[in-house]
C-alpha positions as CSV (number, residue, x, y, z in Angstrom):
1,M,0.0,0.0,0.0
2,P,2.7,2.6,0.8
3,D,4.3,1.9,-2.7
4,Q,0.9,2.2,-4.4
5,Y,0.3,5.5,-2.7
6,R,3.8,6.9,-3.5
7,D,3.5,5.8,-7.2
8,V,0.0,7.5,-7.8
9,R,1.0,10.7,-5.9
10,T,4.3,10.9,-7.9
11,R,2.6,10.3,-11.2
12,T,0.4,13.4,-10.6
13,I,3.5,15.6,-10.2
14,T,5.1,13.9,-13.3
15,L,2.1,14.8,-15.4
16,C,2.9,18.5,-14.7
17,K,6.6,18.3,-15.7
18,S,6.2,20.5,-18.8
19,L,4.2,23.1,-17.1
20,E,5.5,26.5,-16.1
21,T,4.3,28.4,-12.9
22,E,1.9,30.6,-14.9
23,D,0.2,27.5,-16.4
24,Y,-0.9,26.2,-12.9
25,V,-3.1,29.1,-12.0
26,V,-5.3,30.0,-15.0
27,Q,-9.0,28.6,-15.4
28,S,-10.3,28.5,-18.9
29,M,-14.0,27.9,-18.1
30,P,-16.2,27.0,-15.1
31,D,-16.2,23.3,-15.8
32,A,-12.3,23.2,-15.7
33,S,-10.0,23.8,-12.8
34,P,-6.4,25.1,-12.6
35,A,-3.7,22.6,-12.3
36,K,-2.7,24.1,-8.9
37,W,-6.2,23.5,-7.6
38,H,-6.1,19.8,-8.7
39,L,-2.8,19.4,-6.8
40,A,-4.3,20.9,-3.7
41,H,-7.7,19.3,-3.8
42,T,-6.4,15.8,-4.1
43,T,-4.2,16.4,-1.1
44,W,-7.1,17.9,0.8
45,F,-9.0,14.8,0.2
46,F,-6.4,12.7,2.1
47,E,-6.0,15.2,4.8
48,R,-9.7,15.8,5.4
49,F,-11.0,12.2,5.1
50,I,-8.0,10.3,6.6
51,L,-5.6,12.3,8.6
52,Q,-8.2,14.5,10.4
53,Q,-10.2,11.4,11.2
54,Y,-7.7,8.7,12.0
55,V,-4.6,10.5,13.4
56,S,-5.0,11.6,17.0
57,G,-3.9,15.2,17.5
58,Y,-3.3,16.0,13.8
59,R,-3.4,19.6,13.0
60,A,-4.4,20.8,9.5
61,F,-1.6,22.2,7.4
62,D,-3.6,25.4,6.9
63,D,-7.1,25.9,8.2
64,S,-8.1,28.0,5.1
65,Y,-7.5,25.1,2.8
66,D,-10.7,23.4,4.1
67,Y,-12.6,26.2,2.3
68,L,-10.3,26.8,-0.7
69,F,-10.0,23.2,-1.8
70,N,-13.2,21.4,-0.9
71,S,-15.0,20.6,-4.1
72,Y,-18.6,19.7,-3.4
73,Y,-18.7,18.0,0.0
74,Y,-21.2,20.2,1.6
75,T,-21.5,18.0,4.7
76,A,-17.7,18.7,5.2
77,G,-18.2,22.5,5.0
78,Q,-18.6,25.4,2.6
79,M,-16.2,25.9,-0.3
80,H,-14.8,28.5,-2.7
81,P,-17.1,28.8,-5.8
82,R,-15.9,26.5,-8.6
83,P,-16.1,29.2,-11.4
84,Q,-13.6,31.3,-9.3
85,R,-10.9,28.8,-8.7
86,G,-8.7,30.6,-11.3
87,L,-8.7,33.7,-9.0
88,L,-6.7,31.9,-6.3
89,A,-3.3,33.4,-7.1
90,R,-2.5,32.6,-3.5
91,P,-1.5,30.2,-1.9
92,L,1.6,30.0,-4.2
93,L,2.5,26.9,-6.1
94,R,5.4,26.2,-3.9
95,E,3.1,26.3,-0.9
96,I,0.8,23.7,-2.5
97,L,3.8,21.5,-3.2
98,N,4.9,21.8,0.4
99,Y,1.3,20.9,1.4
100,R,1.5,17.8,-0.7
101,N,4.8,16.8,0.9
102,H,3.4,17.5,4.4
103,V,0.3,15.3,3.9
104,D,2.4,12.6,2.1
105,E,4.7,12.2,5.0
106,H,1.8,11.8,7.5
107,I,-0.1,9.4,5.2
108,Q,3.0,7.3,4.6
109,R,3.6,7.0,8.3
110,L,-0.1,6.0,8.9
111,L,0.1,3.4,6.2
112,E,3.0,1.5,8.0
113,F,0.4,0.0,10.3
114,P,-3.0,0.9,8.9
115,S,-6.4,-0.3,10.0
116,D,-8.8,-1.8,7.4
117,E,-10.8,1.4,7.4
118,V,-7.7,3.5,6.7
119,I,-6.8,1.2,3.8
120,Q,-10.3,1.5,2.4
121,R,-10.1,5.3,2.6
122,A,-6.7,5.4,1.1
123,V,-7.6,3.2,-1.9
124,L,-10.6,5.5,-2.5
125,G,-8.3,8.5,-2.2
126,L,-5.9,7.1,-4.8
127,N,-8.7,6.3,-7.3
128,H,-10.0,9.8,-6.7
129,E,-6.5,11.1,-7.5
130,Q,-6.4,9.1,-10.6
131,Q,-9.6,10.7,-11.7
132,H,-8.0,14.1,-11.2
133,Q,-4.9,13.1,-13.1
134,E,-7.2,12.7,-16.2
135,L,-9.0,16.0,-15.3
136,L,-5.7,17.8,-14.9
137,L,-4.7,16.9,-18.5
138,T,-8.0,17.7,-20.1
139,D,-8.4,20.9,-18.2
140,I,-4.9,22.0,-19.2
141,K,-5.6,21.0,-22.8
142,H,-8.7,23.2,-22.8
143,L,-6.7,26.1,-21.4
144,F,-3.9,25.8,-23.9
145,S,-6.4,25.5,-26.8
146,R,-7.7,29.0,-25.8
147,N,-4.3,30.5,-26.5
148,P,-4.2,31.7,-30.2
149,A,-0.6,30.4,-30.5
150,L,-1.8,26.9,-29.7
151,P,1.2,25.8,-27.6
152,A,1.8,22.2,-26.9
153,V,1.3,21.0,-23.3
154,D,4.1,18.6,-23.9
155,P,6.1,19.4,-27.1
156,E,7.9,15.9,-26.9
157,L,4.6,13.9,-26.9
158,P,4.7,11.3,-29.6
159,A,1.9,11.1,-32.1
160,P,-0.1,7.8,-32.2
161,P,0.7,5.7,-35.4
162,S,-1.9,6.0,-38.1
163,A,-3.2,3.1,-40.1
164,R,-6.5,2.3,-41.8
165,P,-8.7,0.6,-39.2
166,P,-10.7,-2.6,-39.9
167,E,-14.0,-2.0,-41.6
168,L,-16.8,-1.3,-39.2
169,S,-18.9,-4.4,-38.5
170,F,-21.5,-5.3,-35.9
171,D,-21.3,-8.1,-33.4
172,A,-24.6,-9.8,-32.9
173,V,-25.7,-10.3,-29.3
174,E,-28.6,-12.6,-28.3
175,G,-31.1,-11.1,-25.9
176,G,-31.8,-12.4,-22.4
177,I,-31.0,-11.6,-18.8
178,C,-27.5,-10.6,-18.0
179,E,-25.9,-9.2,-14.8
180,I,-24.0,-5.9,-14.7
181,G,-22.3,-4.1,-11.9
182,H,-19.3,-4.8,-9.8
183,G,-19.6,-8.2,-8.2
184,G,-16.0,-9.4,-7.6
185,D,-13.0,-8.6,-5.4
186,G,-11.1,-5.4,-5.5
187,F,-12.0,-1.7,-5.4
188,C,-15.0,-0.2,-7.1
189,F,-16.9,3.1,-6.6
190,D,-20.3,2.9,-4.9
191,N,-22.1,3.8,-8.2
192,E,-21.0,0.4,-9.7
193,T,-23.1,-1.5,-7.1
194,P,-25.0,-3.5,-6.5
195,R,-24.6,-6.2,-9.2
196,H,-28.0,-6.8,-10.6
197,P,-29.9,-8.4,-13.6
198,E,-30.8,-6.5,-16.7
199,L,-33.1,-7.7,-19.5
200,L,-31.6,-7.1,-22.9
201,A,-33.2,-7.6,-26.4
202,D,-31.4,-9.0,-29.4
203,H,-29.0,-6.3,-30.6
204,E,-25.8,-5.7,-32.5
205,I,-22.9,-3.5,-31.2
206,G,-20.2,-1.9,-33.3
207,S,-16.8,-3.7,-33.6
208,R,-14.8,-0.4,-33.1
209,L,-15.1,3.3,-32.4
210,V,-16.4,5.7,-34.9
211,T,-13.5,7.5,-36.7
212,N,-12.8,11.0,-37.7
213,G,-13.2,10.1,-41.3
214,E,-16.6,8.8,-40.7
215,Y,-17.6,11.8,-38.8
216,L,-16.4,14.0,-41.6
217,E,-18.9,12.2,-43.9
218,F,-21.6,13.2,-41.4
219,I,-20.5,16.9,-41.6
220,A,-20.3,16.9,-45.4
221,D,-23.8,15.4,-45.6
222,G,-25.1,18.5,-43.7
223,G,-25.4,16.7,-40.3
224,Y,-25.1,20.0,-38.4
225,R,-27.8,21.6,-40.5
226,E,-30.5,18.9,-40.4
227,S,-32.7,19.5,-37.3
228,E,-34.5,16.1,-37.8
229,L,-31.3,14.3,-36.7
230,W,-31.1,16.0,-33.4
231,L,-32.7,15.9,-30.0
232,S,-34.6,19.1,-29.2
233,D,-32.0,20.1,-26.5
234,G,-29.2,19.1,-28.8
235,W,-30.5,21.2,-31.7
236,A,-31.0,24.2,-29.4
237,C,-27.3,23.7,-28.1
238,V,-26.0,23.5,-31.8
239,Q,-27.8,26.7,-32.6
240,R,-26.8,28.5,-29.4
241,E,-23.2,27.5,-29.5
242,G,-22.6,27.6,-33.3
243,W,-21.3,24.0,-33.3
244,D,-20.3,22.7,-36.8
245,R,-17.4,20.3,-35.9
246,P,-15.9,18.6,-32.9
247,L,-14.2,20.7,-30.3
248,Y,-10.4,21.3,-31.1
249,W,-10.9,20.8,-34.8
250,S,-9.6,23.6,-37.1
251,R,-12.2,25.6,-39.0
252,D,-11.1,23.9,-42.3
253,R,-11.3,20.5,-40.5
254,D,-7.8,19.6,-41.6
255,A,-6.1,19.8,-38.2
256,E,-6.9,19.3,-34.5
257,F,-5.4,20.6,-31.3
258,T,-3.8,17.9,-29.1
259,L,-1.8,17.8,-25.9
260,G,1.2,17.7,-28.3
261,G,0.0,20.9,-30.1
262,S,-1.8,21.3,-33.4
263,R,-1.5,18.3,-35.7
264,P,-3.0,17.1,-39.0
265,L,-6.4,15.4,-38.5
266,D,-5.9,11.6,-38.6
267,R,-9.0,10.3,-40.4
268,H,-8.4,6.8,-39.1
269,A,-8.4,7.7,-35.5
270,P,-11.5,7.7,-33.2
271,V,-13.4,10.9,-33.3
272,T,-13.3,12.7,-29.9
273,H,-14.4,15.7,-28.0
274,L,-18.0,15.3,-28.9
275,S,-21.1,15.9,-26.9
276,Y,-23.8,13.2,-26.4
277,Y,-26.0,15.3,-28.7
278,E,-23.5,14.9,-31.5
279,A,-23.0,11.2,-31.0
280,D,-26.7,10.7,-30.9
281,A,-27.3,12.7,-34.1
282,F,-24.6,10.8,-35.9
283,A,-26.0,7.5,-34.9
284,R,-29.4,8.6,-36.1
285,W,-27.9,9.6,-39.4
286,R,-26.4,6.2,-39.8
287,G,-29.7,4.5,-39.0
288,C,-28.2,3.2,-35.7
289,R,-28.3,4.2,-32.1
290,L,-25.9,4.4,-29.1
291,P,-25.5,1.3,-26.9
292,T,-27.1,1.2,-23.5
293,E,-24.6,0.9,-20.7
294,A,-25.8,-2.7,-20.0
295,E,-25.1,-3.6,-23.7
296,W,-21.7,-2.0,-23.5
297,E,-20.8,-3.7,-20.2
298,L,-21.9,-7.2,-21.4
299,A,-19.6,-6.8,-24.5
300,A,-16.7,-5.2,-22.6
301,G,-16.8,-7.9,-20.0
302,Q,-15.6,-10.3,-22.6
303,Q,-12.5,-8.2,-23.3
304,S,-9.3,-7.7,-21.2
305,V,-8.6,-4.3,-19.9
306,Q,-6.0,-3.1,-22.3
307,G,-5.8,-0.6,-25.1
308,N,-4.6,2.9,-25.8
309,L,-4.5,4.1,-22.2
310,A,-2.3,6.7,-20.3
311,E,0.6,4.3,-20.0
312,T,0.9,4.1,-23.9
313,G,2.2,7.7,-23.7
314,W,0.4,9.1,-26.8
315,W,-2.4,10.9,-24.8
316,H,-4.5,11.0,-27.9
317,P,-6.9,8.4,-29.5
318,A,-5.3,6.0,-32.0
319,A,-6.6,4.1,-35.0
320,A,-7.9,0.6,-34.4
321,R,-5.7,-2.3,-35.3
322,A,-6.9,-5.7,-36.5
323,G,-8.8,-7.5,-33.8
324,D,-8.9,-4.4,-31.5
325,R,-12.4,-3.7,-30.2
326,Q,-11.4,-0.5,-28.4
327,Y,-13.6,-1.0,-25.4
328,F,-10.9,0.3,-23.0
329,G,-8.9,3.5,-23.7
330,D,-8.9,6.0,-26.6
331,V,-12.2,7.7,-25.6
332,W,-14.9,7.5,-23.0
333,E,-17.9,6.2,-24.9
334,W,-21.2,7.9,-24.6
335,T,-24.0,5.4,-23.9
336,S,-27.8,6.1,-24.3
337,S,-28.3,5.4,-20.5
338,P,-29.0,8.3,-18.2
339,Y,-26.8,8.2,-15.1
340,A,-29.0,6.8,-12.5
341,P,-28.8,4.6,-9.4
342,Y,-28.8,0.8,-9.8
343,P,-31.7,-1.0,-8.1
344,G,-30.8,-1.2,-4.4
345,F,-28.0,1.4,-4.6
346,K,-26.7,2.7,-1.3
347,P,-24.1,5.5,-1.2
348,L,-21.2,5.5,1.2
349,E,-21.9,6.7,4.7
350,G,-21.0,10.3,5.8
351,S,-19.6,13.0,3.6
352,L,-18.1,10.4,1.2
353,G,-21.7,9.6,0.3
354,E,-21.7,12.8,-1.7
355,Y,-19.0,11.4,-4.1
356,N,-21.4,9.9,-6.7
357,G,-25.0,9.6,-5.7
358,K,-26.1,13.2,-5.6
359,F,-25.2,13.6,-9.3
360,M,-27.6,10.9,-10.5
361,C,-29.8,13.3,-12.5
362,N,-29.6,15.0,-15.8
363,Q,-26.3,13.4,-16.8
364,M,-25.4,10.5,-19.2
365,T,-23.3,7.5,-18.5
366,V,-19.9,7.0,-20.3
367,R,-17.8,3.9,-20.3
368,G,-14.4,2.5,-21.0
369,G,-11.8,5.1,-20.1
370,S,-9.7,7.2,-22.4
371,C,-6.2,7.7,-23.7
372,V,-5.3,9.5,-20.4
373,T,-6.9,7.0,-18.1
374,A,-4.6,4.8,-16.0
375,R,-4.9,1.1,-16.8
376,D,-5.2,0.0,-13.2
377,H,-8.1,2.5,-12.6
378,L,-10.5,0.6,-15.0
379,R,-12.7,-2.4,-15.0
380,P,-15.8,-3.3,-17.1
381,S,-18.2,-2.1,-14.4
382,Y,-16.6,1.4,-14.1
383,R,-19.3,4.1,-14.7
384,S,-18.5,7.8,-15.3
385,F,-20.9,10.5,-16.2
386,F,-21.1,14.0,-17.9
387,Y,-23.8,16.4,-18.9
388,P,-25.0,15.8,-22.5
389,D,-23.4,19.0,-23.8
390,A,-19.9,18.2,-22.3
391,R,-17.1,18.1,-25.0
392,W,-13.8,18.9,-23.2
393,Q,-13.1,15.4,-22.1
394,F,-11.9,12.6,-24.4
395,L,-15.5,11.6,-25.4
396,G,-16.4,9.5,-28.3
397,F,-18.8,6.7,-29.2
398,R,-19.5,3.4,-31.0
399,L,-22.7,2.4,-32.7
400,A,-25.4,-0.1,-31.9
401,R,-28.6,-1.2,-33.5
402,D,-31.6,-3.4,-32.7
403,G,-31.9,-7.0,-33.9
404,S,-30.1,-7.4,-37.2
405,G,-30.8,-4.2,-39.1
406,A,-28.2,-2.8,-41.6
407,A,-26.2,0.4,-41.2
């Protein structure tokens, strides 16, 4: 456990190796947070929910941090407004790094002879930190994309190899009762439980993710101009925001902004940085639909957790190779399932019960992780969620269809 703790915490700092001090402070939009805030909040999580509760006589590093770096745990106290996190020029970056070192020393000492409850809290804290590692990269990407010079977050980041992917086909799945949700050993978030039965009809699910080239065909066919392809809220969003291409694509649709800077658009790679509305409209244009999360989990459960994940080092979606189903890595996959509690769901007790359950309304479930998700953070039952208009995460999709219809 001490080695796992050290590895995860060190990786967060390593992700920031190419950033300069100025990069840590700026906030590009209300949904994103400055890198300095991510470093502080993940540390606050360990201090607030482990050290202050399990170490007798522990004194907080700075009492003001309980307000500055709480995210949404209202039962733990009030917090600085999320849209104003970029105004926190103080505390300084070096003070936040000292804060991390201070908390790390105390946690490492506690983990020498931990109780079962401390281990459970620490594992949750590490998985929480891994979520923020991904958010740190996507938030920085959004920030750098707002700079007209389009600087690279990491100029040395290698581009994924490009190759023509296998033709899109559909895997037939016989309907019936299946079980989804976490039911084995090892860590899971509370929203993955309990494991429960789901009734599925006969369906087919896409053999790989939808590509940039396929999405370009949708655009060329007037996809953003045809209201009948869109959900009402989606069409209103397209009109209001002026969307006519995925986030980070150049206006001429020949290039896209990546963590490695602006690069030519790879038509063979999975399309990404799309809202649920855009994924749904494309599926309707193709005479298909998005898979439900139960359909997705049933298919993904037959695959090993491997793919283009953070450890690959590309930090960008890559074209599918022969036999690659792309269920894990590359992009979080939009499903057609609203983010809702499973039958019999019970959140964690206390403030940690605010982690997932209170967000189970008005959001859509995404599955599979992305090119910046750690491999040991994923499993087939993992559920994440975003509002349907979200685009700044690595969000993409695969197709599904009922019975044996043709695309």
